[in-house]
SEFI-313080 format. One line per 4 residues: number of its first residue (from 0); for each residue z, x, y of N, C-alpha, C, O. Coordinates in nm, 2 decimals. Atoms other than C-alpha are relative to their C-alpha. Layout:
NUM) Z,X,Y,Z,X,Y,Z,X,Y,Z,X,Y; ...
//
This chain:
0) -0.03,-0.14,-0.03,12.03,8.44,3.75,-0.13,0.07,0.01,-0.21,0.06,-0.08; 0.12,-0.09,-0.02,11.77,8.68,3.88,0.00,0.11,-0.11,0.11,0.16,-0.15; 0.01,-0.10,0.10,11.64,8.93,3.62,0.06,0.13,0.06,0.12,0.21,-0.01; -0.05,-0.13,-0.06,11.72,9.22,3.87,0.15,0.01,0.01,0.21,0.11,0.00
4) -0.15,0.00,-0.01,12.08,9.11,3.90,0.06,0.05,-0.13,0.17,0.11,-0.13; -0.05,-0.05,0.13,12.12,9.19,3.53,0.02,0.15,-0.01,0.12,0.20,-0.06; 0.00,-0.14,0.01,12.04,9.55,3.57,0.10,0.07,0.09,0.14,0.18,0.07; -0.10,-0.06,-0.09,12.29,9.60,3.85,0.13,0.02,-0.06,0.22,0.09,0.00
8) -0.13,-0.02,0.06,12.58,9.58,3.61,0.00,0.12,-0.09,0.10,0.17,-0.13; 0.00,-0.12,0.07,12.46,9.89,3.43,0.04,0.12,0.09,0.04,0.10,0.21; -0.04,-0.12,-0.08,12.57,10.24,3.53,-0.10,0.04,0.10,-0.22,0.02,0.08; 0.10,-0.04,-0.11,12.42,10.38,3.85,0.03,0.14,0.04,-0.02,0.19,0.14
12) -0.01,-0.14,-0.02,12.54,10.74,3.83,0.05,0.07,-0.13,0.08,0.00,-0.22; -0.03,-0.07,0.12,12.62,11.01,3.58,0.14,-0.03,-0.06,0.16,-0.04,-0.18; -0.14,0.02,0.04,12.99,10.95,3.57,0.01,-0.14,-0.06,0.08,-0.16,-0.17; 0.00,0.13,0.05,12.94,10.58,3.52,-0.07,-0.01,-0.14,-0.03,-0.09,-0.23
16) 0.07,0.00,0.12,12.69,10.65,3.24,0.10,0.04,-0.11,0.10,-0.02,-0.22; -0.09,-0.06,0.10,12.95,10.86,3.05,0.11,-0.10,-0.03,0.14,-0.13,-0.15; -0.10,0.10,0.02,13.22,10.60,3.10,-0.05,-0.12,-0.07,0.02,-0.17,-0.17; 0.06,0.12,0.07,13.00,10.31,3.00,-0.03,0.03,-0.15,0.00,-0.05,-0.23
20) 0.03,-0.03,0.14,12.88,10.49,2.69,0.12,0.01,-0.09,0.13,-0.05,-0.19; -0.12,-0.01,0.07,13.23,10.57,2.58,0.06,-0.13,-0.03,0.11,-0.16,-0.14; -0.06,0.13,0.01,13.35,10.22,2.64,-0.08,-0.08,-0.10,-0.03,-0.15,-0.19; 0.09,0.07,0.09,13.05,10.07,2.46,0.01,0.04,-0.14,0.02,-0.04,-0.23
24) -0.01,-0.05,0.13,13.08,10.30,2.17,0.13,-0.04,-0.06,0.14,-0.08,-0.18; -0.13,0.04,0.04,13.45,10.22,2.14,0.00,-0.15,-0.04,0.05,-0.18,-0.15; 0.01,0.15,0.04,13.38,9.84,2.14,-0.08,-0.02,-0.12,-0.05,-0.11,-0.20; 0.09,0.01,0.11,13.10,9.88,1.89,0.08,0.04,-0.13,0.08,-0.03,-0.23
28) -0.07,-0.05,0.12,13.32,10.08,1.65,0.13,-0.08,-0.03,0.18,-0.07,-0.14; -0.12,0.08,0.02,13.62,9.85,1.70,-0.03,-0.11,-0.11,0.07,-0.16,-0.17; 0.03,0.10,0.10,13.44,9.60,1.47,0.02,-0.14,0.03,0.03,-0.23,-0.05; -0.03,0.14,-0.04,13.51,9.29,1.67,-0.13,-0.09,0.01,-0.12,-0.21,0.01
32) 0.13,0.07,-0.01,13.14,9.20,1.69,-0.09,0.03,-0.11,-0.07,0.14,-0.18; 0.10,-0.02,0.11,12.86,9.17,1.44,-0.09,0.12,0.04,-0.16,0.12,0.14; 0.07,-0.13,-0.04,12.71,9.53,1.44,-0.15,-0.02,0.00,-0.22,0.04,0.08; 0.14,0.02,0.00,12.36,9.40,1.35,-0.05,-0.08,0.12,-0.16,-0.06,0.17
36) 0.04,0.07,-0.12,12.36,9.16,1.64,0.00,0.09,0.12,-0.09,0.08,0.20; -0.01,-0.10,-0.11,12.46,9.45,1.87,-0.13,0.08,-0.01,-0.19,0.11,0.09; 0.12,-0.09,0.01,12.18,9.67,1.73,-0.12,-0.08,0.04,-0.21,-0.02,0.11; 0.11,0.08,-0.04,11.93,9.39,1.77,-0.01,-0.02,0.15,-0.12,0.00,0.21
40) 0.00,0.01,-0.14,12.03,9.33,2.13,-0.03,0.13,0.07,-0.10,0.13,0.17; 0.03,-0.13,-0.06,12.02,9.70,2.21,-0.15,0.03,-0.01,-0.21,0.08,0.08; 0.15,-0.02,0.02,11.66,9.71,2.07,-0.08,-0.08,0.10,-0.18,-0.04,0.15; 0.07,0.08,-0.10,11.56,9.42,2.29,0.01,0.06,0.14,-0.09,0.06,0.21
44) -0.02,-0.07,-0.13,11.71,9.60,2.60,-0.09,0.12,0.01,-0.16,0.14,0.11; 0.08,-0.12,0.00,11.53,9.92,2.50,-0.15,-0.04,0.02,-0.22,0.03,0.09; 0.14,0.04,-0.01,11.20,9.73,2.46,-0.03,-0.05,0.14,-0.14,-0.01,0.20; 0.03,0.05,-0.14,11.23,9.56,2.80,-0.01,0.12,0.10,-0.10,0.12,0.18
48) 0.00,-0.12,-0.08,11.31,9.89,2.97,-0.13,0.08,-0.02,-0.19,0.12,0.08; 0.12,-0.08,0.03,11.02,10.07,2.80,-0.12,-0.07,0.06,-0.21,-0.01,0.12; 0.11,0.07,-0.05,10.78,9.79,2.89,-0.01,0.00,0.15,-0.12,0.02,0.21; 0.00,-0.01,-0.15,10.89,9.79,3.26,-0.04,0.13,0.04,-0.12,0.14,0.14
52) 0.04,-0.13,-0.05,10.86,10.16,3.29,-0.14,0.05,-0.02,-0.19,0.14,0.04; 0.14,-0.04,0.02,10.51,10.18,3.15,-0.10,-0.10,0.06,-0.22,-0.09,0.04; 0.09,0.10,-0.06,10.37,9.88,3.33,-0.07,0.06,0.12,0.00,0.12,0.21; 0.08,-0.06,-0.10,10.09,10.00,3.56,0.03,-0.06,0.14,0.03,0.02,0.24
56) -0.03,0.06,-0.13,10.16,9.75,3.84,0.13,0.04,0.06,0.14,0.08,0.18; -0.14,-0.04,-0.04,10.53,9.84,3.85,0.00,0.15,0.04,0.06,0.19,0.14; 0.01,-0.15,-0.02,10.45,10.21,3.83,-0.06,0.02,0.14,-0.02,0.11,0.22; 0.07,-0.02,-0.13,10.21,10.18,4.13,0.10,-0.04,0.11,0.10,0.03,0.21
60) -0.09,0.05,-0.10,10.48,9.99,4.32,0.11,0.11,0.03,0.15,0.14,0.14; -0.10,-0.11,-0.01,10.74,10.27,4.25,-0.06,0.12,0.08,0.00,0.18,0.16; 0.06,-0.11,-0.07,10.49,10.54,4.36,-0.02,-0.03,0.15,0.01,0.06,0.23; 0.02,0.04,-0.14,10.40,10.36,4.68,0.13,0.01,0.08,0.13,0.06,0.19
64) -0.13,-0.01,-0.07,10.77,10.33,4.77,0.05,0.15,0.02,0.09,0.19,0.12; -0.04,-0.14,-0.01,10.84,10.70,4.69,-0.08,0.07,0.10,-0.03,0.16,0.16; 0.08,-0.07,-0.10,10.55,10.81,4.90,0.04,-0.02,0.14,0.01,0.06,0.23; -0.05,0.02,-0.13,10.72,10.66,5.20,0.10,0.10,0.05,0.12,0.12,0.17
68) -0.10,-0.10,-0.03,10.97,10.94,5.19,-0.07,0.13,0.05,0.00,0.22,0.09; 0.08,-0.11,-0.06,10.69,11.19,5.28,0.01,0.13,-0.07,-0.05,0.23,-0.02; -0.02,-0.13,0.07,10.79,11.46,5.03,-0.02,-0.02,-0.15,0.00,-0.13,-0.20; 0.02,0.01,0.14,10.71,11.53,4.67,0.13,-0.02,-0.07,0.14,-0.10,-0.17
72) -0.13,0.01,0.06,11.08,11.57,4.59,0.10,-0.04,0.11,0.10,0.02,0.22; -0.10,0.04,-0.09,11.36,11.39,4.76,0.12,-0.06,-0.07,0.11,-0.10,-0.18; -0.13,0.06,0.05,11.72,11.27,4.71,0.01,-0.14,0.05,-0.02,-0.17,0.17; -0.02,0.14,-0.04,11.79,10.90,4.72,0.12,-0.06,-0.08,0.11,-0.07,-0.20
76) -0.12,0.07,0.05,12.13,10.74,4.66,0.05,0.08,-0.13,0.08,0.01,-0.23; -0.06,-0.08,0.11,12.25,11.03,4.43,-0.09,0.04,-0.11,-0.05,0.10,-0.21; 0.09,-0.04,0.10,11.94,11.08,4.23,-0.12,0.07,0.07,-0.16,0.05,0.18; 0.11,-0.07,-0.05,11.65,11.32,4.27,-0.13,-0.06,-0.05,-0.14,-0.09,-0.17
80) 0.13,0.06,0.04,11.30,11.17,4.27,-0.11,0.11,0.03,-0.10,0.18,0.13; 0.11,-0.08,-0.02,10.98,11.37,4.23,-0.13,-0.07,-0.03,-0.14,-0.14,-0.14; 0.14,0.05,0.02,10.62,11.25,4.26,-0.08,0.11,-0.06,-0.10,0.22,0.01; 0.08,-0.11,0.06,10.41,11.45,4.02,-0.10,-0.05,-0.10,-0.08,-0.16,-0.15
84) 0.10,0.03,0.10,10.11,11.45,3.79,0.07,0.01,-0.14,0.15,0.11,-0.16; -0.05,-0.01,0.13,10.21,11.38,3.43,-0.11,-0.03,-0.10,-0.21,-0.10,-0.07; 0.10,0.03,0.11,10.01,11.37,3.10,-0.14,0.05,0.03,-0.24,-0.02,0.00; 0.13,-0.06,-0.03,9.73,11.59,3.23,-0.07,0.03,-0.13,-0.02,0.09,-0.22
88) 0.08,-0.02,0.12,9.45,11.60,2.97,-0.14,0.05,0.04,-0.19,0.01,0.14; 0.14,-0.05,-0.02,9.12,11.78,2.95,-0.09,-0.04,-0.12,-0.04,-0.04,-0.23; 0.09,0.04,0.10,8.82,11.66,2.76,-0.09,0.11,-0.03,-0.20,0.13,0.03; 0.08,-0.12,0.02,8.69,11.98,2.61,-0.13,-0.03,-0.07,-0.23,0.05,-0.06
92) 0.12,0.03,0.06,8.43,11.81,2.40,-0.11,-0.03,0.10,-0.23,0.00,0.08; 0.09,0.04,-0.11,8.26,11.69,2.72,-0.06,0.13,0.07,-0.16,0.12,0.14; 0.05,-0.12,-0.06,8.22,12.06,2.83,-0.13,0.05,-0.06,-0.22,0.11,0.01; 0.12,-0.05,0.07,7.95,12.13,2.57,0.01,0.15,-0.04,-0.09,0.21,-0.06
96) -0.02,-0.14,0.03,8.10,12.47,2.49,-0.01,0.02,-0.15,0.07,-0.04,-0.23; 0.02,-0.01,0.15,7.97,12.57,2.14,0.11,0.08,-0.06,0.15,0.06,-0.18; -0.11,-0.08,0.06,8.25,12.83,2.09,0.12,-0.09,-0.02,0.18,-0.09,-0.13; -0.12,0.10,0.02,8.52,12.56,2.15,-0.03,-0.09,-0.12,0.06,-0.12,-0.20
100) 0.04,0.10,0.10,8.33,12.32,1.92,0.02,0.07,-0.14,0.08,0.01,-0.23; -0.02,-0.07,0.12,8.32,12.58,1.64,0.15,0.03,-0.04,0.19,0.01,-0.15; -0.15,-0.02,0.02,8.69,12.67,1.68,0.07,-0.12,-0.04,0.16,-0.12,-0.12; -0.06,0.13,0.03,8.78,12.31,1.68,-0.03,-0.05,-0.14,0.06,-0.10,-0.21
104) 0.04,0.03,0.14,8.59,12.25,1.35,0.08,0.08,-0.10,0.13,0.03,-0.19; -0.08,-0.09,0.08,8.77,12.55,1.20,0.14,-0.05,-0.01,0.20,-0.06,-0.12; -0.13,0.04,-0.01,9.10,12.42,1.32,0.02,-0.13,-0.09,0.12,-0.14,-0.16; -0.01,0.13,0.08,9.04,12.07,1.17,-0.01,0.03,-0.15,0.06,-0.04,-0.23
108) 0.01,-0.04,0.14,8.94,12.23,0.84,0.13,0.05,-0.05,0.17,0.02,-0.16; -0.12,-0.06,0.04,9.25,12.43,0.83,0.11,-0.10,-0.01,0.19,-0.10,-0.10; -0.09,0.11,0.00,9.46,12.12,0.92,-0.01,-0.08,-0.13,0.09,-0.12,-0.19; 0.03,0.08,0.12,9.30,11.93,0.63,0.05,0.07,-0.12,0.11,0.01,-0.21
112) -0.04,-0.09,0.11,9.36,12.22,0.39,0.16,0.00,-0.01,0.21,0.00,-0.12; -0.15,-0.01,0.00,9.73,12.24,0.50,0.06,-0.13,-0.05,0.15,-0.13,-0.13; -0.05,0.13,0.05,9.78,11.86,0.45,-0.02,-0.01,-0.15,0.07,-0.06,-0.22; 0.03,0.01,0.15,9.62,11.88,0.10,0.10,0.09,-0.07,0.15,0.04,-0.18
116) -0.09,-0.09,0.07,9.84,12.18,0.01,0.14,-0.06,0.00,0.22,-0.05,-0.09; -0.14,0.06,-0.01,10.16,12.00,0.14,0.01,-0.11,-0.10,0.12,-0.13,-0.16; 0.00,0.12,0.10,10.07,11.69,-0.07,0.02,0.06,-0.14,0.10,0.00,-0.22; -0.01,-0.07,0.13,10.03,11.92,-0.37,0.14,0.05,-0.02,0.20,0.02,-0.13
120) -0.13,-0.05,0.01,10.36,12.09,-0.30,0.11,-0.11,-0.02,0.21,-0.09,-0.09; -0.09,0.11,0.01,10.54,11.76,-0.26,0.01,-0.05,-0.14,0.11,-0.10,-0.19; 0.00,0.05,0.13,10.44,11.67,-0.61,0.03,0.10,-0.11,0.03,0.08,-0.23; -0.04,-0.10,0.10,10.53,12.00,-0.77,0.15,0.01,-0.02,0.22,0.09,0.03
124) -0.14,0.02,0.02,10.87,11.89,-0.88,0.07,0.11,-0.08,0.18,0.14,-0.05; -0.06,-0.10,0.09,10.93,12.16,-1.14,-0.02,0.14,0.06,0.05,0.24,0.02; 0.03,-0.14,-0.05,10.79,12.45,-0.93,-0.11,0.05,-0.09,-0.14,0.00,-0.20; 0.11,-0.06,0.08,10.51,12.67,-1.06,-0.02,0.15,0.04,0.03,0.19,0.15
128) 0.04,-0.14,-0.04,10.37,13.03,-1.06,-0.14,-0.01,0.06,-0.23,-0.06,0.00; 0.13,0.00,-0.07,10.09,13.06,-0.81,-0.09,0.10,-0.07,-0.06,0.22,-0.06; 0.09,-0.09,0.07,9.80,13.21,-1.01,-0.06,0.11,0.08,-0.07,0.23,0.03; 0.06,-0.10,-0.08,9.65,13.40,-0.72,0.10,0.12,0.03,0.05,0.23,0.05
132) -0.09,-0.10,-0.04,9.97,13.58,-0.63,0.11,0.04,-0.10,0.17,0.15,-0.09; -0.10,-0.03,0.10,10.20,13.56,-0.93,0.14,-0.04,0.05,0.24,-0.01,-0.02; -0.13,0.03,-0.06,10.48,13.43,-0.70,0.04,-0.14,-0.05,-0.04,-0.23,-0.06; -0.05,0.14,0.04,10.70,13.14,-0.82,0.02,-0.08,0.12,0.08,-0.03,0.22
136) -0.01,0.09,-0.12,10.68,12.85,-0.58,0.08,-0.12,-0.05,0.04,-0.19,-0.14; -0.08,0.12,0.03,10.94,12.58,-0.58,-0.04,-0.12,0.08,-0.11,-0.10,0.18; 0.04,0.12,-0.08,10.90,12.23,-0.45,0.08,0.01,0.13,0.19,0.06,0.13; -0.06,-0.01,-0.13,10.98,12.20,-0.08,0.13,-0.09,0.00,0.13,-0.20,-0.05
140) -0.11,0.09,-0.02,11.33,12.07,0.00,-0.03,-0.12,0.09,-0.11,-0.11,0.18; 0.02,0.13,-0.07,11.33,11.71,0.12,0.12,-0.03,0.09,0.23,-0.03,0.04; -0.10,0.04,-0.09,11.52,11.61,0.43,-0.03,-0.14,0.06,-0.15,-0.17,0.08; 0.03,0.13,-0.06,11.56,11.26,0.57,0.13,-0.05,0.07,0.23,0.02,0.06
144) -0.11,0.05,-0.07,11.78,11.05,0.78,0.00,-0.15,-0.03,-0.11,-0.21,-0.03; -0.01,0.15,0.02,11.90,10.69,0.71,0.03,-0.07,0.12,0.13,-0.04,0.19; -0.02,0.08,-0.12,11.88,10.44,0.98,-0.03,-0.15,-0.04,-0.10,-0.18,-0.13; 0.03,0.14,0.01,11.87,10.06,1.01,-0.11,-0.02,0.10,-0.10,0.00,0.22
148) 0.11,0.02,-0.09,11.53,9.97,1.15,-0.01,-0.15,0.04,0.03,-0.24,-0.04; 0.00,0.14,-0.05,11.48,9.66,1.36,-0.14,-0.03,0.05,-0.20,0.05,0.13; 0.13,0.05,-0.05,11.15,9.48,1.41,0.02,-0.12,0.08,0.08,-0.22,0.04; -0.02,0.11,-0.10,11.14,9.25,1.71,-0.12,-0.10,-0.01,-0.12,-0.20,0.06
//
């Protein structure tokens, strides 16, 4: 079986996505299959898709095909495609601007001070009175989410 044939069974429009999601969710929650096996397989599919979408050769192939349509934005088989710059970055250090350099140093110092204070507050389980202000400071509330992590 060709690898591309596998992806043709997946949804190919918004309505199909919704229907597929609901059906898949229902089947997962029905408990007829091993949930950890399902999670593992979903993670493999997620990894394959992520790797394909960030591969430079494949990305170049997609761009070349899209450029054949002659416009930056175009509709193709029910989906809108746009060719655009993404992830634009500037290298400000290379400018040699002393004002930017000074501001960046200040920012890094402030970030380090914030991290140190946050670490201190995390360990302040009983709370305390801040000597400089006289204000009672409690420990920060902790929030988290429980998930099953999968390493492939």
